[in-house]
N, C-alpha and C positions, 0 to 999 in steps of 0.2 A: 198520424201514425204511418210509418214507412212500411211498404209491402215487402215481402221476401224477395231476395235477389234471385234472378232467373238465369241459368247458364244455358246459352244458346250455342249450337255448333253448326257451322255451315261448311260449304265445300272448300273454304280456305284453310281448314284444319286448325284455325286459331280459335281460342275460347274467349267469348266476350261476356262480361258481366253487365247486365242492364238493370239499373235500379228504376223501378216503375212506381211512380207516386200513386198512393191510394186516394188522393184528393181529386175528385172529378172536376173541380174548378181550375186546377192547374193547367195552364196552356203552354207552358214552356216545354221544350223537348227534353226528355230524360238524358242525363249525361251517360256517356259510354266510356268504359275503361277497358283496356286490353290487359288480360291476366298473363303475366310473364313469370313462369315457374322457375326460371333459371337466374342464378346469381351472376353468371358470366355476361358482361355487357355486350360482347360480340354476338352471343346467342340471342340476347334480347333484341338487338338491332336487326338481326336477320329475321326474326319472327315478326317484328313490327313492320319491316319492309314487305314481307309476304302478305301480311294483313292489309297494308296500304295498297299493294298492287291488286289484291282481290277486290277491294272496295271500288277502285277505279274501273276495273273490268266489269264489275257488277253494275255500275251506273250506266255503262254503255249498253248492257243487255236488258235494262229495265224497259226500254222502249220497244223491244222485240218480244218480250214475254210478260204476261200478267201474273205468272206464278213462279215463286222462288222457293225451293225446298229448303226448309230450315227445321231442325229438330231441337226441341228445348226440353229441359227437365229441371224441376225445382231443385235448388241447391240442397245437397245432403241426400238426395235420392239417386237412383240410377244403379249402374253396375260398377262396383269398386274395381273389379278385375279389368273392366274396359278402361276405366280411368288410368290405371297403371300402364296399360298398353298404349294409350294415347300420349302419356308422358314420354314413353320410350320413342314413339314416332316423332315427337317434338324435339328430342335430344339429338345432338350431332352424331355423325358417323353411321356406319352400317352395323346392324344388330343381327347376330347369328342366332338361329333357332333350330336346334336338332329336333327331329320328329320322334315322338314317343308313341307307344302302342298300348301301354297299361300303366297302372299306378306306380309300379316299381321303376319302370324306365323313366317316367316323369320325375319321380323323386330323385333319381340319379342325375338327371339334367339339372335340377335345382341345386343339388349338392355340389355339382361341378362349377357353379357360379354363373349360369346363364340367366338372363333377365326374363326370358319367356321361352315357350316351346310350342310346337305344333302337334296335332294328332295326325297320323298318316292313315288314310283309308287302306292303302296298300298293306301297311304293317299290321293294322288291326284285323284286316281280313285274313292275313297269314296267321297271326297269333291266336285269334279267337275261333276262326273257322277252319284254318288249314287249307284255304282256298284262294285262288287268284283274285286280284282286284278287278273283276269284270262285272260288277253289279250284283254279286251274290249277297253282300251284307246289306242289312236293312237299316232304315231310319231308327227303329227302336233299339237295335243292337248298338248302333253308333252312339246314340244318346246315353244308353246305359253304360257303355265303356267310358264315354266322356265324363260322366258324373263321377265315376270312380277315380278318374285321373284328376279332375279339378279339385276334388276333396282331399287329395293326397298332397297337394302342393300349395304354396302361397304365391307363386309367380303366375302371371297371366298365361292362359292357354288359348291358342287359335285352333278351332275345330274344323276338320275337313268334313264338309257336308255334301260332297259329290255334286250332283246336279239339282239338289233340293228335293229329290225323291218324288218328282211329279210336276204337275202344272203350277202356275203361280199361287194357287190356293195351298197346295202342298208346301211350296216354298215358305209361305207365311207361317204355317204350322211348324216347319223345320226350324225357322229362325226363333220362334217363341220357345220351342223345346230346347234349343241350344242355350238360350238365355237362362231358362230355368235350371239347366244343368250346370251353370256356372262358367260358361265359356266367356272369354274376353273378346273373341273375334270369331268369325265364321267365313269359310271359303266356299263360294258358290261358282260352279262352272257351267258352261253352255253346251255340254254334250247331250246327245240323245240318250234314251233309255233302251236297253241296258248300256251303260257307259263302258268305255275302254280305259285301261290304265295309261297314264301319261308316258310318253316316249315309247309307246308300243304301237303296233299296226291296228288298223280298223277303226280309227277315231272318226266320228261324225258329229256335227254340231247342228243345233236347231237353227231356225231362221233368225235373222237380225232382230226382227220385232219381238219374237218370243224370248230371245236372250236378254234384251233390254227390259222387257216386262218382268222377268224374274228378279232383276235387281231392284226395280221399282217396288215390287211386292215385298222384297226383303226390307227396304227402307220403310214402307208402310207398317210392317210388323214391328219394327223397332220403335216407331213413333207411337203405335198403339199400346205398347207395353211400358213406355216411359223409360226404356233402356238406352244405353249408349254403346251397344255392342258394335265392334268394328267390322264393317262389311268388306271382305276381300273378293273382288270380282275377277274371276279367272276365265280366260278364253283358250280353247284348244284349236281355234281356227287357223293357227299358223301351219300346222301339219294337215289339217282337214281341208283347208281352202288355200290361203296364201298369206304372206306377211301383210299385205295391204289390208286384207279383210280383218286381220287381228288388230291392226292399229285403229281401224275404223271402229271396231267394237269397243276397244278400250276407251276411246274418246266418248262414245255413247254411254258407257258404264259410268264414267266420271260425271257426265252431265246428269245421269239418273240418281246420283247420290252415293256412289261407292267411295269408300275411304282409302282403299289400296287397290292398285291394279296389278294384274299378274297374267302375262302371256307365257304359256307353257311351251317348252321345246323350241325356243329360238335357236337358230342354227349357227350363229356367228356373233362375234363381238360387235360388229357393225350393226347387226339387227338389234342387239341389246341396246346399243346407243340410240338408235332410231326410236325404240320403244320409250326410253327414258326422256326423250325430248318432247313427247306429246303430253298434254295436260301437266305441265311442270310442277304445279302446286300439289299434285296428288302423289303420295309415296308409291314406289314401285317395289315389287317383290321378285327375287330371283330364286329359281329352283336349281340348286347345285346337286344334280343327281350323281351320286357316287358310283364308280365302277363302270362308267361308259354310257352316258346319256347323249342326247343330241346337242345340248347346250354346253359351250366351253366352260371348263372349271376355272373360275377366277378366284383370286385371293380376296379377302374382305377389303383390302386397300384398293384393289383393281375395281371391285364392284362399286365402291364409293366414288371412284373416279369416273366410272361410266354414268352413275346417277341413281343407283339403287339405295333403298333404305333398309330392307329386310332381306336376309339370305336364309333359305330353308335347306336343310340337309336331311332328305327323307329316308335314306336307306342305312345310314351308319349303324344305328343301334340294332335294328332287326337283322342286318347283315352279319355283324360280328357275333350276335347271339346265336344265329344259325350255325356259323362255323365253330364256335366254341362248344356248342352242344354236340355237333358231329364228332369233334376231336375227343370229347369226354366219353361219348358212347363207344367209340372205337377202342379207347384205352380200357374201359370196363369189360368190353367183349373180349379183349386180348388178355384178360386175367390180371389187370392192375387198375389202379385208380389214377385220375388225372395228376400230372406233376404238380408239386406244391406251388410253383410260380404261376400256374395257369388259372388259379382261382384264389379268392380272398380266404383268409382263415375264418374259422367258425366265429371267433370273437369279432372280426371285422363285419361279418354278415349280420351278427346280432346288433352291432352298433348302427349299421345302415338302416336296419328295420326298426330301430328305436327301442330295443329291449332295455338298454340302460336307462333311458328316459322313463320308461314304464316303471322300472324298479324304484327309481327315485320318487316318482309320484305315488307309487303304491305305499311308501312309508308314511304318507300323510294319513292313511286309513288303518295303519297297523294297530294303534291303540284300541280303536273300536272293535276291530276284528279279534284282538286278543281277549278283550273283555267278554265278547260273545262266546268265545271258545271256553273260557273259564266258567261262565254261567252254565253252559251245556254240560261241562264235566262235573260240576258240583251237584247238578240235579240228578245225577245217575250214580248214587252211592253204591247200589248193588253191583253195578258194572265194575266199579273200581275194586270192590272186595273180591269179585269173581276173578278179575285179572290178577290180583295179588296172589290168590290161591293157585291159579294156573302157573304163575311165574315160579312159585316155590316148588311145584311138582317138576317143572322143566329143569330147574337147577339140580334137583336130586337125581334126575335121569342123566344129566350131563356128567355127574361125578362118576357114573359107572361106565361112561364111554372111554375108549382107548385114547391115550394121549398121543397127539401128532406133533412131531418136532419139525420145525422149518429149518432147513439147512441153508445158510447164507454163504457167500464166497469166503467170508472171513472164518466162519465156523469150519468149513470144509478144509481150509488151508491148515488150521491148527490141528485137525485130526488126521490129516493125510501126510504125516511126516515120514511114513515108511515108503513114500513114492509108489504105493500100490496103485494099479490102474482100476479105478472104480467107475461107476456109471457116469460120473461127471468129471472124470480126470482130464485135465488140460483145457476144458471148455471155457471156464470163466476167464482165462487169461488170453483167449484168442478172439479175433474179430472177423466177422463175415463182411465181405464187400459184394454188394449187389449192383450190377451194371446192366443197363438196357440201352441198346443201340437200335434206332429206328431203321426200317428198311430203306430209308433215304440216306442212310449213313450218318445222320446226326445223332448225337448223344442225347437221350431223353432222361436218363436217371443214373446217378452214381452215388450210392450211399454206403455207409459202414455202420454196423450194429454189433453189440456184444454177442458172441456166438452162443452164450448161455441162454439168451432170451429168444429161443427159436420161434415162439408165437409171434414175435414182432415182425418176422419176415413176411408172413402171410398178410399182415396188415398193410404192408408196403406193396407187395407183389402177390396178389391172391393166386396167381397161376402156380405158385410154389406150394400151395396147400396140399397137393397130393404127392409131394416128394418127401421121402424119408431122409430128411437132412441130418437127423440124429445119427443114423447109421453111417452116413457119409463122413460125419465128423469123427465118429469112433474109429473108422478105418484110416482117417488121415490125421489123427491126433499127433503123431510124431513127425509129420511132414513139415518141411520148411515153409516159411511165409511165401505167399503168392500162389499156393496150390489151387489149380482150377478144379472145382468140384462139379459144376454143372455148366453146360453150354448147349442151348437149344433155341429154336425159334417158336414163338407162340403162334396163335391162330391167324394173326394179321401180318405175320412175317417179321416182327421185331425180334432181335437177338437178345436173349437173356443169359447172363453169365453170373456165376457165384464163385467167389474166390475165398480161400481160407488164408488169413494173414496172421 
């Protein structure tokens, strides 16, 4: 009887399927086959060459060390999200990953077509606490937020775990907690506590020995859980110490079992290239800090040329969210709502959040719900009789109420043949133009509505709610088109004008 296949992962990043015979008398060596998940022959050849190069290098190292770190898990077990991420790492090209901060932002990343995403401690600290990324947010808060994110999407998510929230024992707990939360990968850095945000001042790192031990503890935690979570080892020593120190630490992290290497705040393209040349079989991650970081902003093609595999964009989503909310609040405070083009429609919002999917699935249970409703209704005969009696009394009462006639534009036109000036004279055939010009000189709004529907104006520009536009219309009913009825500045300095056309 043949034993189950075992999937082993070593630092070459190639997956090897080893078939182990269950017959103890068998003396032959088990066959080894390389699993190639790509149909492209060039990709297969490249992966095979990498695997072959690793085996040659490993044979040379056997004489120098008696222990080689290999993590194995029985086929069919492990972390499915991590498996997806490893397939991404094995595929060609640079893979872009925007940083999310909650379930909604992660869902939008997935809907935009990205293969994976990151969580950003900077963004989560901002969105959840309203505080800077200076060590305020805790392990528990990050795990809780991460679980909400991973449950909202099907793409793999790499979680920001700061410095592991303590000593190596804390690091092990952190890794196990991130695995349980559904993360595909985890980023661990070598800063002291409390940490400082990347690309900012005041960063300090722990000793070399402690930095390496953190990564070893993370690898041990992964092995103990039988997971395959991807470990991203980050060093902040480029700014805290020197480029040489950051390169040394990256090599040590790779030897300790890290799957991806990441030096934050590299200051030039040359430094980025030097980083990608060390431990060439280990993928590298670039942090493309939007809006003015220390690292040069390169295109995905340029990053691939330098030697990177992953590109993170940490501030885009939280940054544009902050600006959009500021603009919307300024509009509301100025007596209006955000311009239609600045936000999705209500229908689009419902589609994004899955209302339509919910309604479709709800139909599956409609029959059962209807039957229950009918059963409840038939069990209360007295209630039905009482309602019928009440309805009869209400109808009798309504017969005594005065009749209210609704006058439409067509009815008014047929009855106003004497051209007399009534309360609605001339209004139905006129149009109001509402124009808003920002204090920067740019046009923010220019709409036209029927003058008869005065309530519609306040829905567009609430600042006009206190203006008696009806009186203005009556006074200008005989004026020619283009009559300026209102011209004033709101509380934030935008110019609001109303014309009668």
